VOMAR-374050 format. One record per residue: residue number from 1; residue in one letter; x, y, z of N, C-alpha, C in turn. Coordinates in pm, whole numbers. Layout:
% VOMAR-374050
> NUM:A:X:Y:Z:X:Y:Z:X:Y:Z .
...
% end
This chain:
% VOMAR-374050
> 1:M:-6481:4871:1386:-6426:4793:1275:-6330:4687:1329 .
> 2:A:-6350:4562:1288:-6267:4453:1338:-6124:4465:1289 .
> 3:L:-6031:4427:1375:-5891:4427:1335:-5867:4320:1230 .
> 4:K:-5776:4348:1139:-5735:4246:1044:-5661:4137:1121 .
> 5:P:-5679:4010:1078:-5620:3901:1157:-5468:3904:1162 .
> 6:W:-5404:3979:1072:-5258:3988:1072:-5207:4112:1146 .
> 7:A:-5298:4190:1207:-5255:4311:1279:-5179:4272:1406 .
> 8:A:-5066:4339:1429:-4984:4309:1547:-5048:4365:1674 .
> 9:E:-5047:4287:1780:-5088:4336:1912:-4967:4390:1987 .
> 10:V:-4851:4333:1962:-4725:4383:2017:-4626:4392:1902 .
> 11:A:-4581:4513:1872:-4486:4532:1762:-4344:4511:1814 .
> 12:V:-4266:4435:1739:-4125:4413:1773:-4041:4463:1657 .
> 13:D:-3956:4563:1682:-3864:4609:1579:-3724:4559:1611 .
> 14:A:-3629:4591:1526:-3492:4541:1545:-3432:4590:1676 .
> 15:G:-3467:4711:1718:-3413:4764:1843:-3459:4686:1963 .
> 16:L:-3589:4659:1971:-3640:4581:2084:-3587:4438:2078 .
> 17:A:-3583:4380:1959:-3530:4244:1946:-3386:4238:1997 .
> 18:S:-3304:4335:1959:-3164:4337:2001:-3152:4345:2153 .
> 19:A:-3235:4432:2213:-3229:4448:2359:-3269:4319:2430 .
> 20:L:-3374:4255:2385:-3420:4132:2448:-3318:4020:2432 .
> 21:I:-3260:4010:2314:-3163:3904:2287:-3037:3924:2371 .
> 22:E:-2984:4045:2376:-2863:4070:2454:-2887:4050:2602 .
> 23:E:-3009:4081:2647:-3041:4065:2789:-3046:3917:2828 .
> 24:Q:-3107:3835:2744:-3128:3694:2779:-3021:3600:2725 .
> 25:F:-2950:3645:2622:-2845:3563:2562:-2718:3647:2547 .
> 26:P:-2652:3679:2659:-2536:3768:2654:-2422:3714:2567 .
> 27:Q:-2422:3585:2543:-2318:3528:2456:-2332:3577:2312 .
> 28:L:-2448:3634:2276:-2469:3685:2141:-2442:3835:2129 .
> 29:A:-2411:3900:2240:-2383:4044:2237:-2242:4071:2184 .
> 30:P:-2225:4180:2109:-2330:4271:2062:-2409:4207:1947 .
> 31:A:-2540:4207:1959:-2625:4141:1861:-2642:4227:1737 .
> 32:Q:-2601:4174:1624:-2624:4239:1496:-2755:4185:1440 .
> 33:V:-2857:4268:1440:-2993:4224:1413:-3041:4282:1280 .
> 34:R:-3092:4193:1195:-3149:4235:1066:-3287:4175:1052 .
> 35:T:-3384:4257:1013:-3520:4207:993:-3523:4111:875 .
> 36:L:-3576:3990:899:-3592:3892:791:-3731:3897:731 .
> 37:G:-3830:3923:813:-3967:3926:762:-4067:3935:875 .
> 38:E:-4192:3938:834:-4301:3949:929:-4422:3880:868 .
> 39:G:-4491:3799:947:-4610:3731:899:-4728:3763:986 .
> 40:W:-4831:3682:973:-4949:3701:1058:-4911:3685:1205 .
> 41:D:-4824:3590:1233:-4803:3548:1372:-4672:3595:1434 .
> 42:N:-4566:3611:1354:-4434:3636:1412:-4359:3745:1338 .
> 43:A:-4274:3816:1413:-4170:3902:1356:-4040:3822:1362 .
> 44:V:-3964:3824:1252:-3850:3734:1238:-3724:3815:1211 .
> 45:F:-3615:3783:1282:-3490:3858:1271:-3373:3761:1257 .
> 46:L:-3276:3801:1175:-3150:3729:1164:-3050:3796:1257 .
> 47:V:-2986:3717:1342:-2895:3770:1444:-2755:3713:1421 .
> 48:N:-2661:3804:1407:-2519:3768:1388:-2498:3674:1270 .
> 49:G:-2587:3683:1173:-2575:3604:1052:-2596:3456:1071 .
> 50:T:-2638:3414:1190:-2645:3271:1222:-2779:3228:1279 .
> 51:W:-2836:3310:1366:-2956:3272:1440:-3080:3342:1385 .
> 52:V:-3188:3267:1372:-3317:3323:1333:-3405:3328:1457 .
> 53:F:-3435:3449:1504:-3522:3468:1620:-3664:3501:1574 .
> 54:R:-3760:3437:1637:-3902:3458:1604:-3976:3505:1729 .
> 55:F:-4044:3620:1715:-4118:3681:1824:-4267:3686:1787 .
> 56:P:-4356:3629:1869:-4498:3638:1840:-4545:3783:1833 .
> 57:R:-4641:3810:1744:-4698:3943:1728:-4838:3954:1789 .
> 58:R:-4898:3838:1819:-5035:3836:1870:-5044:3732:1980 .
> 59:A:-5137:3753:2074:-5153:3659:2185:-5188:3519:2135 .
> 60:V:-5272:3512:2031:-5315:3382:1980:-5197:3305:1921 .
> 61:A:-5092:3376:1881:-4975:3311:1821:-4873:3267:1924 .
> 62:A:-4884:3315:2047:-4782:3282:2147:-4768:3132:2171 .
> 63:P:-4877:3054:2178:-4861:2909:2199:-4795:2839:2081 .
> 64:L:-4792:2901:1964:-4734:2835:1847:-4583:2817:1864 .
> 65:I:-4519:2913:1929:-4376:2899:1958:-4353:2780:2050 .
> 66:E:-4440:2764:2148:-4428:2650:2239:-4444:2519:2164 .
> 67:T:-4536:2516:2067:-4552:2395:1985:-4424:2362:1912 .
> 68:E:-4361:2460:1851:-4237:2436:1778:-4127:2385:1872 .
> 69:L:-4115:2445:1989:-4013:2403:2085:-4032:2258:2127 .
> 70:R:-4157:2216:2135:-4188:2080:2180:-4178:1977:2067 .
> 71:V:-4224:2014:1946:-4240:1916:1840:-4117:1900:1751 .
> 72:L:-4055:2011:1713:-3951:2004:1610:-3829:1919:1648 .
> 73:P:-3777:1928:1770:-3662:1841:1801:-3694:1692:1787 .
> 74:R:-3820:1656:1809:-3860:1515:1798:-3871:1471:1653 .
> 75:I:-3927:1552:1566:-3957:1505:1431:-3847:1533:1330 .
> 76:A:-3761:1631:1357:-3661:1671:1257:-3576:1556:1206 .
> 77:P:-3525:1466:1294:-3438:1360:1243:-3507:1263:1148 .
> 78:A:-3641:1257:1151:-3713:1160:1070:-3759:1216:936 .
> 79:L:-3732:1342:910:-3784:1406:789:-3676:1416:683 .
> 80:P:-3713:1402:555:-3614:1399:446:-3567:1536:399 .
> 81:L:-3621:1644:452:-3574:1778:423:-3546:1850:555 .
> 82:P:-3452:1946:555:-3426:2020:679:-3547:2100:727 .
> 83:V:-3562:2104:858:-3661:2189:923:-3590:2262:1036 .
> 84:P:-3641:2378:1077:-3575:2449:1187:-3591:2375:1319 .
> 85:V:-3485:2371:1396:-3491:2310:1530:-3454:2416:1632 .
> 86:P:-3549:2463:1712:-3519:2569:1810:-3415:2522:1911 .
> 87:E:-3317:2609:1934:-3211:2579:2031:-3207:2681:2144 .
> 88:L:-3262:2799:2122:-3261:2904:2224:-3405:2943:2256 .
> 89:R:-3434:2952:2385:-3570:2984:2430:-3565:3112:2513 .
> 90:G:-3636:3215:2466:-3644:3339:2539:-3768:3344:2626 .
> 91:S:-3754:3399:2745:-3865:3401:2841:-3942:3532:2836 .
> 92:P:-4072:3528:2863:-4149:3652:2871:-4103:3738:2988 .
> 93:G:-4124:3868:2975:-4083:3960:3080:-4155:4092:3070 .
> 94:R:-4100:4194:3134:-4167:4324:3141:-4181:4388:3003 .
> 95:R:-4079:4373:2918:-4082:4442:2789:-4146:4360:2677 .
> 96:F:-4157:4229:2698:-4220:4145:2597:-4294:4032:2668 .
> 97:P:-4423:4011:2638:-4506:3926:2724:-4503:3777:2694 .
> 98:W:-4434:3732:2587:-4446:3593:2545:-4310:3527:2525 .
> 99:T:-4311:3394:2527:-4192:3317:2491:-4152:3347:2347 .
> 100:F:-4022:3358:2323:-3970:3367:2186:-3859:3264:2172 .
> 101:A:-3814:3238:2050:-3719:3129:2031:-3633:3154:1908 .
> 102:A:-3524:3077:1899:-3432:3092:1786:-3382:2956:1740 .
> 103:H:-3364:2947:1610:-3300:2830:1549:-3190:2879:1456 .
> 104:R:-3104:2790:1415:-2997:2827:1323:-3053:2850:1183 .
> 105:L:-2993:2945:1113:-3039:2981:979:-3027:2862:885 .
> 106:L:-3135:2835:812:-3134:2733:708:-3106:2800:574 .
> 107:P:-3039:2731:482:-3013:2792:351:-3141:2807:270 .
> 108:G:-3136:2897:171:-3247:2914:80:-3332:3034:112 .
> 109:C:-3430:3057:25:-3529:3163:45:-3668:3102:32 .
> 110:T:-3769:3171:82:-3904:3117:70:-3948:3119:-76 .
> 111:A:-4030:3022:-112:-4064:3000:-252:-4139:3117:-314 .
> 112:D:-4209:3196:-233:-4279:3311:-289:-4183:3419:-335 .
> 113:R:-4055:3410:-294:-3953:3507:-334:-3866:3457:-449 .
> 114:A:-3890:3336:-497:-3796:3272:-589:-3836:3281:-736 .
> 115:A:-3953:3335:-767:-3999:3345:-906:-3980:3213:-980 .
> 116:L:-4032:3106:-923:-4012:2973:-978:-4085:2954:-1110 .
> 117:T:-4022:2880:-1200:-4087:2842:-1325:-4175:2720:-1301 .
> 118:D:-4262:2690:-1396:-4342:2568:-1385:-4251:2445:-1381 .
> 119:A:-4144:2447:-1458:-4052:2333:-1459:-3989:2313:-1322 .
> 120:Q:-3952:2420:-1255:-3894:2408:-1120:-3998:2358:-1020 .
> 121:R:-4121:2403:-1033:-4226:2355:-944:-4250:2205:-966 .
> 122:I:-4252:2163:-1091:-4271:2021:-1121:-4156:1939:-1064 .
> 123:E:-4034:1992:-1073:-3918:1922:-1018:-3929:1908:-866 .
> 124:A:-3996:2003:-801:-4011:1998:-655:-4121:1903:-610 .
> 125:A:-4203:1855:-702:-4323:1780:-665:-4291:1651:-592 .
> 126:A:-4199:1571:-645:-4167:1444:-580:-4102:1464:-444 .
> 127:P:-4000:1552:-430:-3945:1575:-295:-4051:1623:-196 .
> 128:L:-4143:1707:-242:-4249:1756:-153:-4342:1642:-113 .
> 129:G:-4377:1557:-209:-4462:1442:-177:-4396:1347:-80 .
> 130:H:-4267:1319:-101:-4194:1230:-9:-4187:1291:131 .
> 131:F:-4166:1424:138:-4156:1491:267:-4288:1479:344 .
> 132:I:-4399:1510:279:-4528:1507:349:-4566:1364:386 .
> 133:R:-4531:1269:300:-4555:1129:334:-4480:1091:462 .
> 134:A:-4353:1129:471:-4274:1099:591:-4333:1167:713 .
> 135:L:-4376:1290:698:-4436:1363:810:-4562:1292:859 .
> 136:H:-4648:1254:767:-4775:1194:806:-4759:1053:862 .
> 137:A:-4641:994:845:-4614:862:902:-4569:871:1048 .
> 138:L:-4539:991:1097:-4492:1007:1234:-4609:1006:1332 .
> 139:S:-4579:967:1454:-4684:960:1555:-4731:1100:1595 .
> 140:P:-4864:1122:1600:-4915:1250:1648:-4939:1253:1798 .
> 141:D:-4890:1151:1869:-4913:1144:2013:-4865:1271:2083 .
> 142:G:-4947:1320:2174:-4912:1438:2251:-4954:1568:2187 .
> 143:L:-5003:1563:2064:-5048:1685:1996:-5199:1701:2010 .
> 144:E:-5243:1825:2020:-5385:1854:2025:-5446:1839:1886 .
> 145:G:-5578:1824:1884:-5649:1821:1758:-5666:1960:1701 .
> 146:D:-5744:1971:1597:-5763:2096:1524:-5868:2182:1594 .
> 147:R:-5822:2265:1685:-5915:2346:1765:-5979:2459:1686 .
> 148:I:-5916:2502:1576:-5971:2616:1501:-6042:2573:1374 .
> 149:R:-6066:2443:1357:-6149:2389:1248:-6104:2442:1111 .
> 150:R:-5981:2406:1077:-5923:2452:951:-5995:2399:828 .
> 151:L:-6073:2294:844:-6143:2234:730:-6294:2243:745 .
> 152:D:-6341:2343:816:-6485:2369:826:-6531:2426:692 .
> 153:A:-6594:2344:610:-6625:2383:472:-6713:2507:464 .
> 154:Q:-6810:2519:553:-6898:2635:550:-6819:2764:573 .
> 155:R:-6729:2762:670:-6648:2881:696:-6552:2908:580 .
> 156:L:-6489:2804:529:-6395:2823:419:-6464:2889:300 .
> 157:R:-6581:2839:263:-6654:2897:150:-6690:3042:174 .
> 158:R:-6737:3071:296:-6776:3209:328:-6656:3303:318 .
> 159:E:-6542:3262:372:-6426:3350:371:-6362:3361:233 .
> 160:I:-6367:3255:154:-6319:3265:15:-6399:3371:-60 .
> 161:R:-6530:3365:-46:-6615:3463:-115:-6593:3605:-63 .
> 162:G:-6563:3616:65:-6541:3748:121:-6410:3811:76 .
> 163:R:-6317:3728:30:-6185:3779:-7:-6162:3789:-158 .
> 164:L:-6243:3720:-236:-6224:3719:-380:-6346:3778:-450 .
> 165:S:-6321:3850:-557:-6433:3904:-636:-6506:3793:-711 .
> 166:R:-6433:3685:-741:-6495:3569:-807:-6440:3443:-744 .
> 167:A:-6526:3366:-679:-6482:3242:-617:-6469:3133:-722 .
> 168:P:-6374:3043:-707:-6362:2930:-801:-6491:2850:-809 .
> 169:G:-6517:2794:-925:-6643:2724:-948:-6663:2601:-862 .
> 170:F:-6554:2539:-815:-6565:2416:-738:-6595:2439:-590 .
> 171:V:-6600:2563:-547:-6609:2592:-404:-6731:2528:-339 .
> 172:D:-6840:2519:-410:-6963:2462:-353:-6973:2311:-370 .
> 173:D:-6873:2248:-431:-6875:2103:-443:-6877:2040:-304 .
> 174:P:-6955:1935:-284:-6958:1872:-151:-6824:1812:-115 .
> 175:V:-6789:1822:12:-6664:1764:63:-6695:1689:191 .
> 176:R:-6609:1595:225:-6629:1516:347:-6594:1598:470 .
> 177:E:-6633:1547:586:-6595:1607:713:-6447:1581:743 .
> 178:A:-6389:1667:822:-6249:1651:860:-6233:1536:958 .
> 179:R:-6113:1476:954:-6077:1369:1047:-5946:1405:1116 .
> 180:E:-5931:1364:1240:-5805:1383:1311:-5729:1251:1309 .
> 181:E:-5625:1242:1223:-5565:1112:1201:-5412:1112:1201 .
> 182:V:-5347:1221:1158:-5202:1218:1141:-5140:1346:1197 .
> 183:L:-5009:1344:1209:-4934:1465:1244:-4923:1550:1119 .
> 184:V:-4974:1673:1125:-4970:1761:1009:-4893:1889:1042 .
> 185:H:-4835:1948:938:-4771:2080:951:-4876:2184:985 .
> 186:G:-4987:2183:912:-5101:2267:944:-5113:2395:866 .
> 187:D:-5005:2439:797:-5012:2568:727:-4915:2570:609 .
> 188:L:-4916:2467:528:-4821:2456:418:-4864:2538:297 .
> 189:H:-4775:2626:254:-4792:2702:131:-4655:2755:92 .
> 190:A:-4648:2832:-16:-4518:2872:-72:-4432:2947:28 .
> 191:R:-4493:3021:119:-4415:3098:215:-4344:3011:319 .
> 192:Q:-4386:2886:329:-4326:2794:426:-4227:2698:361 .
> 193:L:-4211:2707:229:-4118:2620:158:-3991:2697:126 .
> 194:L:-3876:2639:157:-3748:2699:123:-3696:2637:-6 .
> 195:V:-3642:2722:-92:-3580:2675:-216:-3442:2740:-229 .
> 196:D:-3353:2668:-294:-3218:2717:-318:-3181:2677:-460 .
> 197:G:-3153:2775:-545:-3128:2745:-684:-3246:2681:-753 .
> 198:G:-3366:2714:-709:-3487:2658:-766:-3525:2521:-713 .
> 199:R:-3447:2465:-621:-3472:2332:-569:-3524:2340:-425 .
> 200:L:-3622:2257:-393:-3678:2253:-259:-3572:2208:-160 .
> 201:C:-3554:2286:-51:-3445:2255:42:-3485:2265:188 .
> 202:G:-3611:2289:221:-3650:2296:362:-3795:2337:378 .
> 203:V:-3846:2317:500:-3984:2353:534:-3982:2421:670 .
> 204:I:-4041:2539:678:-4033:2621:799:-4172:2648:857 .
> 205:D:-4174:2720:970:-4295:2773:1033:-4391:2662:1075 .
> 206:W:-4357:2599:1188:-4428:2479:1233:-4522:2504:1351 .
> 207:G:-4556:2626:1377:-4640:2654:1494:-4779:2596:1487 .
> 208:D:-4828:2566:1366:-4962:2510:1349:-4964:2358:1350 .
> 209:A:-4852:2293:1378:-4849:2146:1381:-4951:2094:1482 .
> 210:H:-5024:1990:1441:-5128:1934:1528:-5167:1795:1479 .
> 211:R:-5253:1729:1552:-5313:1603:1509:-5433:1641:1423 .
> 212:G:-5424:1612:1293:-5531:1660:1206:-5551:1574:1083 .
> 213:D:-5614:1635:987:-5652:1569:862:-5542:1590:759 .
> 214:R:-5501:1484:692:-5392:1496:593:-5427:1596:483 .
> 215:A:-5554:1621:459:-5594:1717:355:-5540:1857:383 .
> 216:V:-5519:1891:510:-5465:2023:545:-5330:2045:477 .
> 217:D:-5246:1943:479:-5113:1955:417:-5116:1927:267 .
> 218:L:-5202:1837:224:-5209:1804:81:-5256:1923:-1 .
> 219:A:-5313:2022:64:-5357:2143:-6:-5243:2209:-83 .
> 220:V:-5120:2198:-32:-5007:2265:-97:-4983:2210:-237 .
> 221:A:-5021:2086:-262:-5005:2032:-398:-5094:2104:-497 .
> 222:H:-5211:2146:-454:-5302:2221:-541:-5254:2363:-564 .
> 223:S:-5203:2427:-460:-5169:2569:-470:-5031:2593:-529 .
> 224:F:-4936:2504:-501:-4797:2527:-538:-4758:2464:-671 .
> 225:L:-4828:2358:-709:-4786:2278:-825:-4881:2290:-943 .
> 226:P:-4827:2296:-1064:-4911:2281:-1182:-4958:2136:-1197 .
> 227:A:-5046:2110:-1293:-5111:1979:-1303:-5010:1864:-1312 .
> 228:E:-4908:1875:-1396:-4810:1768:-1409:-4739:1745:-1277 .
> 229:G:-4714:1850:-1204:-4650:1836:-1074:-4739:1763:-975 .
> 230:R:-4869:1787:-980:-4960:1718:-889:-4960:1568:-914 .
> 231:E:-4950:1528:-1039:-4942:1385:-1070:-4816:1324:-1007 .
> 232:R:-4703:1394:-1019:-4578:1345:-959:-4587:1345:-807 .
> 233:F:-4650:1447:-751:-4668:1455:-606:-4744:1333:-556 .
> 234:R:-4854:1300:-621:-4937:1188:-576:-4862:1056:-589 .
> 235:A:-4782:1044:-692:-4702:922:-706:-4602:908:-592 .
> 236:A:-4544:1020:-548:-4446:1018:-441:-4511:1002:-304 .
> 237:Y:-4627:1064:-285:-4693:1059:-154:-4756:922:-129 .
> 238:G:-4816:866:-231:-4888:741:-215:-5037:764:-232 .
> 239:P:-5118:661:-210:-5262:671:-238:-5330:785:-163 .
> 240:I:-5409:861:-238:-5493:968:-182:-5633:949:-238 .
> 241:D:-5729:923:-152:-5865:905:-202:-5920:1038:-253 .
> 242:E:-6013:1030:-344:-6061:1151:-412:-6137:1245:-319 .
> 243:E:-6200:1194:-215:-6268:1281:-120:-6167:1366:-43 .
> 244:T:-6055:1306:-7:-5949:1381:61:-5888:1484:-34 .
> 245:W:-5867:1447:-160:-5810:1537:-260:-5901:1658:-283 .
> 246:K:-6031:1635:-286:-6127:1746:-304:-6126:1839:-183 .
> 247:L:-6118:1783:-64:-6114:1865:57:-5985:1947:60 .
> 248:A:-5875:1886:18:-5748:1959:11:-5757:2076:-86 .
> 249:R:-5827:2058:-195:-5841:2165:-294:-5918:2285:-236 .
> 250:L:-6024:2257:-160:-6098:2367:-97:-6010:2439:3 .
> 251:R:-5934:2365:81:-5840:2427:176:-5738:2513:102 .
> 252:A:-5687:2464:-11:-5589:2540:-88:-5646:2672:-135 .
> 253:A:-5771:2672:-180:-5834:2796:-224:-5848:2895:-109 .
> 254:H:-5882:2845:9:-5898:2931:125:-5766:2995:166 .
> 255:V:-5661:2913:176:-5531:2965:215:-5480:3066:113 .
> 256:S:-5496:3036:-15:-5445:3126:-120:-5523:3256:-123 .
> 257:A:-5654:3250:-101:-5733:3373:-95:-5692:3459:23 .
> 258:A:-5665:3397:137:-5620:3471:255:-5484:3536:230 .
> 259:L:-5393:3462:169:-5260:3518:139:-5271:3631:39 .
> 260:F:-5358:3619:-59:-5376:3724:-159:-5428:3851:-92 .
> 261:S:-5527:3837:-4:-5583:3952:66:-5477:4017:155 .
> 262:Y:-5403:3936:227:-5297:3985:315:-5188:4056:236 .
> 263:A:-5143:3995:127:-5035:4052:47:-5074:4186:-13 .
> 264:R:-5197:4198:-59:-5242:4327:-113:-5247:4433:-4 .
> 265:D:-5291:4394:115:-5303:4490:223:-5167:4545:265 .
> 266:I:-5064:4459:269:-4932:4505:313:-4842:4542:194 .
> 267:E:-4898:4536:73:-4828:4573:-51:-4703:4487:-72 .
> 268:D:-4720:4358:-53:-4613:4261:-77:-4636:4203:-217 .
> 269:L:-4571:4261:-316:-4598:4224:-455:-4558:4081:-489 .
> 270:P:-4441:4032:-446:-4408:3893:-476:-4507:3793:-416 .
> 271:L:-4549:3816:-292:-4645:3725:-231:-4780:3734:-300 .
> 272:A:-4821:3855:-339:-4947:3870:-411:-4943:3794:-543 .
> 273:A:-4830:3802:-613:-4816:3730:-740:-4821:3579:-718 .
> 274:E:-4755:3531:-613:-4758:3388:-582:-4900:3343:-548 .
> 275:A:-4970:3420:-467:-5106:3382:-428:-5201:3387:-547 .
> 276:E:-5186:3486:-633:-5270:3494:-752:-5243:3375:-845 .
> 277:G:-5115:3341:-861:-5080:3224:-942:-5136:3097:-882 .
> 278:A:-5133:3086:-748:-5188:2969:-681:-5337:2955:-710 .
> 279:L:-5410:3064:-702:-5554:3060:-729:-5581:3016:-873 .
> 280:E:-5498:3060:-966:-5515:3016:-1105:-5486:2867:-1119 .
> 281:R:-5380:2819:-1054:-5347:2677:-1062:-5458:2591:-1001 .
> 282:I:-5511:2635:-888:-5617:2559:-821:-5741:2553:-908 .
> 283:D:-5777:2665:-969:-5899:2673:-1048:-5890:2591:-1176 .
> 284:E:-5767:2566:-1223:-5750:2485:-1344:-5782:2339:-1320 .
> 285:G:-5769:2294:-1195:-5792:2154:-1166:-5681:2069:-1226 .
> 286:D:-5704:1937:-1231:-5607:1849:-1294:-5675:1722:-1342 .
> 287:S:-5599:1641:-1409:-5656:1521:-1470:-5672:1406:-1371 .
> 288:T:-5621:1424:-1248:-5627:1314:-1152:-5741:1330:-1053 .
> 289:G:-5801:1450:-1049:-5903:1474:-948:-6041:1435:-995 .
% end
């Protein structure tokens, strides 16, 4: 039986994290370590109330930390919302095989934990559109292309059907081929958006940043925003051709189906509710598409 894609190859608990941090960063000892969360790729800990340490859980995720270390210091000053900037780099060793890193804690909580209303989502639409527009205007020089084919329509359709009892009706609509054109975040959804008091205040988890198709990031408008919010998003982002918008919608369905499957497996009720709501929003469509 194949392992689930979110299964850890190396488990990191608070005890191991504390030992590694104190060994490599003695200025943080004694390290007060609290688990912040765990995703497909990383185990995340808050240290001394200030530092967020991220440890890869799988070999395939190890290069993602390197991407963040390389990309985030360059792009952070040009973006209109805060993003994490790694300041501490941990080296692989006998007890842990991969690079790990830390950035200072950003305010807010992830949007899947915020129980946002439709009105709050609509209010976030323009700031989100402005943020992604600014991101896509940055140079992608030095970044690799999309090696894992995030917009392979045949694969997306197959995996959507494998994860949902009923696939959205638009899944078989024809979509264009992917293009490698801009610097993209690569994995935007509610879990990567920070909110504070219901307001968008940051974007995290940049390991998937690459030279890719803007549709990869535009997918978040379909999954996170209701129809009125999508109209505001498009006004803030700027022109989006309908072929790109359709491709973004298929990507949104794929990401949301994967999150729904993952959330049910680990019994994460808030994330499951967010992913289920995303699938409903995507399936409703909008008046601009």
